[in-house]
N, C-alpha and C positions, 0 to 999 in steps of 0.2 A: 716608118714601119717596115718590118722585114717583108720582102716580096715572096710571092708564091703561096700555095696552100689555100685555106678557106678564111673568109672574113665573116664572123658572126655579128649580125646587127643586134645590139643589146637594147638600145633605146635612144630617144632624143628628148632633150629638155628644151621646150618651146620658150621658156622664160629667158634663159641665158644662151640659147642656141648652141648647145653642146651636143655632139653626136658621140655615142659610145659604141665601140666595137672591140671584139676579141679576135686575135689572129692565131690560127694553127697551121702547121706545116702540112705538106702532102703526106707525111707519115703520121699525121693526126696528133702531133705534139703541140700542146697549147703553149705558145711562147710569149704573147704580149696582150695587154689590155690597153686601150687608148681612149682618151677624151679628145675629140677634135673640136676646136672652137671654130665654127663655120663663119662667124662674123668678126673674128679677131685673130689673135695669135697666142692664146693661152692653151696650147695643146699640151698634153701630158701622156707619155708612154711609160707603162710599167711592165718590167720583165716578170715573167712567170716561171715556175720551176719545171715546166715541160712535162706535166702529166698528160696522159693520152685521152683523147676522145672527150673533150668538153662538150656537154650538151645541156639543153634546158637553160641556157645562159639568159639572164634577165637583169634589168636595170631598175633601181629604186630611186625615183626622182626626189623623194623627201629626204633621203639620207645621202644622195649623190654617191651611191655604191652600185657596183656590178657584182653579181653572184655567178660563180662558175662551178656547177656540179660536174661530176665526171662519170662516164660509163664504166671505166676501168679502175677507179680508185674510190675508197670509202672516205671521200673528202669533198668539202665545198670551199672554194677560195672566195674571199671577200676583198675586192679592190675598192678601197675607200678614197675616191677622188675628192671628196670634200675635205679629207685629211691629208691632201698632198700626194695621194697615190699609195698610201700605206697598205701593205698586204697582210691579210689574216687568213688563217686556216681553221675551219670547223670540221672536226671529225664526225662522221656519221657511221652507222653500224654496217652498212653494206655497200656494194658497188651497184652499177646499173641505174644510177640516179639521173634520169632523163627529163623529168618534168619538174617545173618549178613555178610557183606563184607567190606574189608578195602581198601581204596585208600591211600597207604602209602606215596606217593609223595605229596599229598595235605593235609595230616593229616585229612582225612575224614572217618567216619565210617557210613555205611548204615545199618539200622536196619529195618526189615520188621515185621509188625504186621499182622499175618494171620487173627486175629479176626476182624480187622477193615479195612483190604484191603488197607494198606498204607505203605509207606517207609519213615522213618524219617532219616534226615541227621544231623550228629553230628560233630561238629568241635572239633577235639581231642586236639588241642592246647589250645583252650579256655574251653574245657570240658563242652560244652553245646549244646543243640538242636538249630539248626539254620534254619531248614526248614522242612516242612511236604509235602508229595505228597500223598494225599488221593484219593479214587475212583478207586483203581486198581483191585477191585474185590477180589476173594479169592486168597490170596498169600499162597504158599505152607507151610504146617505144617511139612515139612521134612528137614528143615535146609539147603536146597540146594540153595545157593546163591554164585555168583562169580563175581568179578570185573575184567574187562580187562583193564589194563593200556594203551594198544595200541589204544583202541577205546574210552575209557572213559565211557563205558557202564557197567551196572549191568545186569547179566543174571539170570533168574530163571524159573523153570518149571511152567506152568500155570494150575490152577485148582487143587483142593485138598479137602480132607475131614479133619475133626478135629481129625482123628485117625491115624496120622503119615503116611498118604499115599498121593501120587501124581498121579493124573489121567489126561488123556488128551493126545494130540499129538502135543504139541507145547512148545517151549521155548520162553519166552519173553525177549526182549532186551530193557532195560529201560534207557533212557537218563536223568541223574540227572540234567543237565543244563536246560532242557526244560520241563521235566516231560513227554515227549512223550514215548509211548510204541509201539514196533513193534513185530509182531509174526514171529517166525521161525518155520515153520511146519516140524515136524520130521517124522510123520507117525508111531511113537511108543510112548509109555508112558515113559517120562523121569523120572527116579527114583532118580538119584543123578547127581551132576555135579563135575567134577574133573578138577582142573586147571593144565594146562601144558604150558611149555614155547613155 
């Protein structure tokens, strides 16, 4: 892997012991995605087209794919490690795509644009945008998104600045099937979300 810059931790597959990371330079150009075989030698490095500010990067263990949305480009890159590192690009309507969550059972990716206050729904099987949910206000610029397979809801802290901070005292529960949003008042400012079983 190229030295320097940032390494984004995308995920870890506990079954085959593969670690997934994305590398960007100090000038924020996203240059590589990697699968690191921590118990063997089946590493794979994929070169990327150097779009800037990859954020909300996430891993889908079911499909063995890494998704890279960008703050500065209306695009999501799909690195298909299950398919030998094949690279795909899915165009989205806007930039500022900082939050992402995966519904692995329905092969759906949710991408949030903080700049436009919307959530885009991507069909991972067809690799295309299938629906937009606009008018959600300021969606966090802190990459804090989570999908709950038990409820079918996407959760995110509400209210943000454009400087990587989340402020307010509520988490929103978003229903992708209806576009309805409900508040969960917390009484504290949610900074990040962690998924637990």
